[in-house]
TINU-620916 format. One record per atom (N, C-alpha, C): residue in one letter; x, y, z. Coordinates in pm, whole numbers, plus 50000, padded with zeros to 5 digits. Example, Ala and Ser with C-alpha at 12.3 -4.5 7.8 and 13.67 -1.06 7.14 Angstrom:
2
A513194943150780;A512304955050780;A513204967050780;S512854977550708;S513674989450714;S512905000350787;
REM end
This chain:
249
M764929753174473;M766079761274433;M766719768274553;E765859772874647;E766369779374768;E767229769974850;Q766779757674864;Q767529747774941;Q768899744974878;K768899743474745;K770169740874676;K771129752574693;Q770599764674685;Q771439776474703;Q771979777074846;L771139773074940;L771569772975080;L772689762875102;I772589751375035;I773649741175044;I774959746874989;R774869753874877;R776069759874818;R776699769974913;Q775879777774980;Q776389787675075;Q777109780875192;Y776519770075240;Y777159762675348;Y778489756475301;C778499751575177;C779729745875122;C780839756275118;Q780489768475077;Q781469779275074;Q781919782975214;Q780959783275307;Q781259786975445;Q782229777175510;F782039764175481;F782869753875541;F783989749075448;N784199756675339;N785279753675245;N785179739275191;M784009735475147;M783769722075091;M783549723374941;S784619726974871;S784529729774728;S784189717374646;G784609705574694;G784339693274621;G782859690674604;I782109692174712;I780659690374708;I780029701174622;N780499713374638;N779929724774565;N780019722874414;K781099716574368;K781309714774224;K780359704474164;V779919694674245;V779139683574189;V777769682274254;I777289692874318;I776029692174391;I774859688174301;D774819693674179;D773719690474088;D773719675674051;E774909670274019;E775009656073983;E774639647174099;L775049650974220;L774749642774338;L773249642274367;I772599653774354;I771149654274379;I770389646374273;T770819648074146;T770159640774037;T770309625674056;E771509621374092;E771759607074113;E770959601774231;A770869609674337;A770119605374456;A768639603674425;E768109612974345;E766689612174309;E766429600374217;A767349598074120;A767169587174025;A767259573474092;K768129572274191;K768339559374258;K767549558074388;A766789568574420;A766009568674544;A766899564774663;Q768019571674674;Q768989568474778;Q768439571574918;G768859563275013;G768519565875152;G769419576675209;Y769119580775331;Y769879591575392;Y771369588275405;L771669576075445;L773069572175465;L773849572375333;D773249566575228;D773909566275098;D774109580375043;Y773099588675062;Y773159602475014;Y774269610175087;T774309608675218;T775349615375296;T776739610375257;L776859597175239;L778139591275202;L778619596475067;S777709598074971;S778089602974839;S778609617274847;F778009625374935;F778489639074954;F779899639175010;L780099631475117;L781409631375183;L782479625375093;R782129615075014;R783089608874923;R783519618874815;A782559626774765;A782879636774663;A783879646974718;E783679651174841;E784589660874902;E785969654774927;A785989642174975;A787259635475002;A788059633474873;D787369629274766;D788039627174637;D788609640274583;Y787829650874596;Y788279663974548;Y789519668574623;R789509667074754;R790659671474834;R791889662974806;Q791679650174783;Q792809641374752;Q793449645474620;Q792629647774518;Q793159651974388;Q793839665574396;K793279674474475;K793869687674493;K795229686574562;D795309677774661;D796569675674733;D797629669674641;I797209660074556;I798159653974463;I798689664374365;K797819672774312;K798239683174219;K799239692674284;K798989696174410;K799899705074482;K801269698574500;R801259685674539;R802529678774562;R803259675974431;M802509674074323;M803129672374191;M803869685174151;K803249696474179;K803859709274144;K805139711474223;L805089708374353;L806269710174437;L807369700174403;A806979688674348;A807969678274317;A808879682274202;C808379690974111;C809169695273994;C809599683373909;L808659674773877;L808959662873797;L809309666673653;P810159658773589;P810409660973446;P809179657373365;K809099662373245;K807969658973158;K808019644273118;H806839638573095;H806719625073043;H807449614973133;C806999613773257;C807649604473349;C806659594173404;D805589591573329;D804609581573371;D805109567773328;L805379559073425;L805949545973394;L804969536773321;S803689540473314;S802739532573237;S803049533473087;T803849543473048;T804239545072907;T805639539572880;Y806189532372978;Y807559527172964;Y807659517972842;D808659520172760;D808859512372638;D809649499672672;H808929488672688;H809589476172729;H810389469572616;S810279475172496;S811069469572387;S812529474072394;V812789484372478;V814149489372493;V814929479672581;N816069475472531;N816899465972606;N817989473672680;N817659477872802;N818629485372883;N819039477773009;G818609465273020;G818999457073134;G817979456673246;L816909464873238;L815879464873341;L814689456373295;T814439445373365;T813359436373326;T812009441973371;I810949436973309;I809599441173346;I809309437673491;A809749425873534;A809519421473671;A810169430973772;K811409435073743;K812109444173833;K811449457973835;L810989462473719;L810309475373712;L809049475273798;H808249464673785;H807029463573864;H807329462974013;Q808399456174048;Q808789455274189;Q809189468974242;L809899476574162;L810269490174201;L809019498974219;Q808039497174131;Q806819505274136;Q805989502574261;E806149490974321;E805399487674442;E805849495974561;L807079501174554;L807639510474654;L807839504374793;H807889491174802;H808169484974932;H809539489174983;W810459491574891;W811809495774929;W811799509175002;M810819517674974;M810729530375045;M810339528275191;D809449518875214;D809039515975352;D810209510575435;Q811179504775367;Q812369499475434;Q813509509775435;I813239521975389;I814239532775378;I815429527975294;F815139521575181;F816179517575087;F816429528874988;N817619529274933;N817959538674826;N818099531174694;I817969538674586;I818169533374451;I819229541974382;I820249535474327;I821219542774245;I821119537474102;C820739546274010;C820639542673869;C821899547373798;M822669537773749;M823919540973681;M823829536973534;G824489544673449;G824519541173309;G824799553173221;P825079550673094;P825359561673000;P824139570572980;S824359582072923;S823279591372894;S822269585072797;G820989587172825;G819949582572734;G819449568572758;T819889561972866;T819479548172891;T818259547072982;G817679558573020;G816419558273094;G816519561373242;K817649566373287;K817839568973430;K816849579573481;T816779590773411;T815899601673455;T814439597773443;F814079590873336;F812699586673317;F812269577073428;L813129567673460;L812819557873564;L812689564673701;S813659573073734;S813619579573866;S812439589273877;G812159596673769;G810999605573770;G809699597873781;G809639586373713;G808449577973719;G808209572373858;L809259568373925;L809119563074062;L808729574174159;C809239586074136;C808849597674216;C807359600574196;F806909599674072;F805499601574038;F804619591374109;E805049578674110;E804309567974178;E804229570874328;A805319575574386;A805349578374530;A804359589574566;I804289599774483;I803369610874509;I801929605874504;K801609597674405;K800249592474392;K799849584074512;K800819577874576;K800529569274691;K800619576774824;G800769589974817;G800689598074937;G801999601875001;Y803119598174940;Y804429601774996;Y804809616074957;K805649622175040;K806249635075005;K807519631974926;A807469634474797;A808569630774709;A808939642574621;Y810239644474600;Y810729655974524;Y811809651674426;F811779657774309;F812759655074203;F813629667474187;R814939665974212;R815839677374203;R817079673574124;T817579682874046;T818879680673982;T819969683374086;M821149678474057;M822279680974146;M822509696074161;D822489703374049;D822709717874054;D821629724874136;G820379720474119;G819279726674192;G819409724574342;L819779712374381;L819939709474524;L821089717474583;I822209717874512;I823359725574560;I822989740274576;S822219745674482;S821799759574489;S820939762074613;T820029752674644;T819189753974763;T820029754074890;L820979744774897;L821839743875015;L822699756475031;K823069762374920;K823909774374922;K823109786674965;M821809787174926;M820999799274947;M820019798375063;K819989787175133;K818949784975236;K818999795075351;E820149801175376;E820259811175482;E820109825375427;I819859826275297;I819839839575233;I818439843275185;T817749833975118;T816419837075062;T815329828675128;R814139834375135;R812999827275194;R812609815175109;T812709816774978;T812349805774888;T813209793574911;A814529795874920;A815459784874943;A815269778875082;K814979787275180;K814759782475317;K813519773575323;A812439777675256;A811219769675253;A811449756575179;E812199757275069;E812529745274993;E813349735475078;Y814319740775150;Y815169732575236;Y814339725475343;K813399732575403;K812529726575506;K811669715375447;R811189717575324;R810399707075258;R811229694575238;L812459696375192;L813319684975164;L813669677375291;L813779684375402;L814089677675529;L812959668375573;Q811729671275528;Q810559663275565;Q810189652875459;A811019651475358;A810679642675244;A810759627975280;H809899620175215;H810009605575221;H810959600575113;L811009607875001;L811849604074888;L812409616474820;I813699616274791;I814329626974714;I815109620774599;V814809625274479;V815579621274361;V816629631874337;I817889627574325;I818959636774284;I819439632274148;D819099640074047;D819379636273909;D820739641473864;D821459632873793;D822779636473737;D823779640673844;I823859632973951;I824829635974056;I826239633174003;M827139641774036;M828549640873996;M828769642073845;L827819648673777;L828019650973634;L829169660773611;F829279670473703;F830349680273696;F831099680573829;P832359684973826;P833109686173953;P832389695374051;V832509692174180;V831839699974286;V832899706474374;E832699719374403;E833629726374491;E833559720674632;K834659721774706;K834769715774838;K833649720374932;K833359733074936;K832339738375026;K830969732674991;E830669731774862;E829379726274818;E829299711374848;A830419704474831;A830459690074860;A830189687375008;V830759695775095;V830529694375240;V829049696875273;S828449706875210;S827019709875232;S826149698075188;L826489692075074;L825749680575024;L825859668875121;F827069666375169;F827269655475264;F826469657875392;N826529669875445;N825819672975569;N824309671275554;F823799675275438;F822369673875412;F821969659075409;I822679651075332;I822359636875321;I822579629775454;N823619633475523;N823919627475654;N822809630275755;Q822149641775740;Q821099645875833;Q819829637675817;I819539632975695;I818229626675673;I818279612475618;Y819469606975590;Y819519594275518;Y818889582575594;E818769583675725;E818189572675804;E816679572675802;R816059583575752;R814589584175749;R814049587575610;T814919589975514;T814519593975379;T815179584875276;S814399580775177;S814959573075066;S815459582474958;F816529578374892;F817079586174781;F817069577674654;I816819584274543;I817109578374412;I818179587174349;I819299581074318;I820429588374259;I820599583874115;T820689593174023;T821049589573886;T822439595173857;T823249587173792;T824619591473765;T825209583473649;N826109589673578;N826859582273475;N828299580173520;K828549582773647;K829879580873704;K829869568873800;K830899560673791;K831039549773886;K831449555274022;P831119548074130;P831479552974264;P832949556674277;A833819549274210;A835259552174219;A835589565874163;E834719571074073;E834969583974011;E834419595674093;W833629592574196;W833039603274277;W834109611474349;A835149604774395;A836229611874465;A836849622474376;Q836969619174248;Q837539628674153;Q836619640674135;M835309638274127;M834349649074109;M834269658074233;L834409651774352;L834329659374477;L835669665374516;G836739659774459;G838059664574494;G838479660774634;D837829650474689;D838139646374827;D837729631674843;E838709622874852;E838419608474861;E837719604874991;V838129611175102;V837519608175232;V836049612175232;L835739623975178;L834369628875172;L833509620075081;A834079616174968;A833359607474874;A833049594074939;T833999588575011;T833809575775079;T832699576775184;A832709587575262;A831689589675365;A830299591275304;L830219598475193;L828939600475125;L828399587275070;L829259579875002;L828859566974946;L828479556975056;D829179557775168;D828899548775280;D827449550275325;R826939562375328;R825569564775371;R824559561075263;L824869564275139;L823929561275030;L823859546274999;L824979539275014;L825039525174979;L824689515875095;F824469521475215;F824199513275333;F823019503875310;Q821899509275266;Q820739501275225;Q820379506075085;C820859498974985;C820779504474850;C820729493374746;E819959496074640;E819929487374523;E820549495174407;V821609489774351;V822269496274237;V821729490274109;I821169498574024;I820599494173897;I821489499173785;N822119489973716;N822989493473604;N822199492973474;L822019504473412;L821329505273284;L822369506173173;S822099499473064;S823069498872955;S822359500972821;G823129500472715;G822559501572581;G822789515172518;K822159517072402;K822299529572328;K821319539972381;S821589552372351;S820729563372395;S819359562372328;Y818309562072411;Y816939561472358;Y816619574072279;R817109585472326;R816829598072257;R817459598372118;L818699593572107;L819359593671977;L818739583271883;E818329571871939;E817729561471857;E816329565671807;N815669574471882;N814299578471847;N814199593471822;R815249599371775;R815249613771753;R814309617571639;K813769629671650;K812819634771550;K813589642271440;T812909644471328;T813489652371221;T812459662071170;I812899673471120;I811979683471066;I811709680970919;F812459671570858;F812309669170715;F811399657370688;E810659658370581;E809819647270538;E810669637870450;D810299624970448;D811029615370364;D810829619070217;
REM end
């Protein structure tokens, strides 16, 4: 018992919480399998590595601000929105991120744009990428407040280091000129090293109207579309087709 307590103290001293949590199971397993020194040591280190990896994923998931229910393993393939199973699997492999490609998901409301983009962001986080999910309004707010509040400044620095940024519902509402310039400057600063997933129900030709500046819209699209796959989603709204009711039949 003294030895086990001493191990726990060392785990606390060296901040090895993963081993500390499973020390009893590791010792029991080692005794049952008569493990050698190397196997025993490896099991300790693997437990700590697994714990730290899961802890890191949880932290990055929290910072990502993902929408609820964005696990692509639950994707309803019976929905006919124009995205084939083969294309979905290819997107999930994330090879396009290694090539610094962008994805633009276009289509009416309810056709799966947010679910798809959130799911791909989720996949990226699990594979070790720095990925963040932001609404257009949220991103604009960060860009507006980054010189004023510490929270916005820290958020801005995180986004500058991102491997992937999802901008959800871009151009849903008209954007003021000053905000549009800030958005362009931000994307212009990182587009060569960061992948973007854009969701929108507006065609590129309509972006100029939302920004109120055709030249600015053209410059923004030029950077986003340089290396980009445009995915057109179609069909009826999944939410309306599967809406819940409070009444019993």
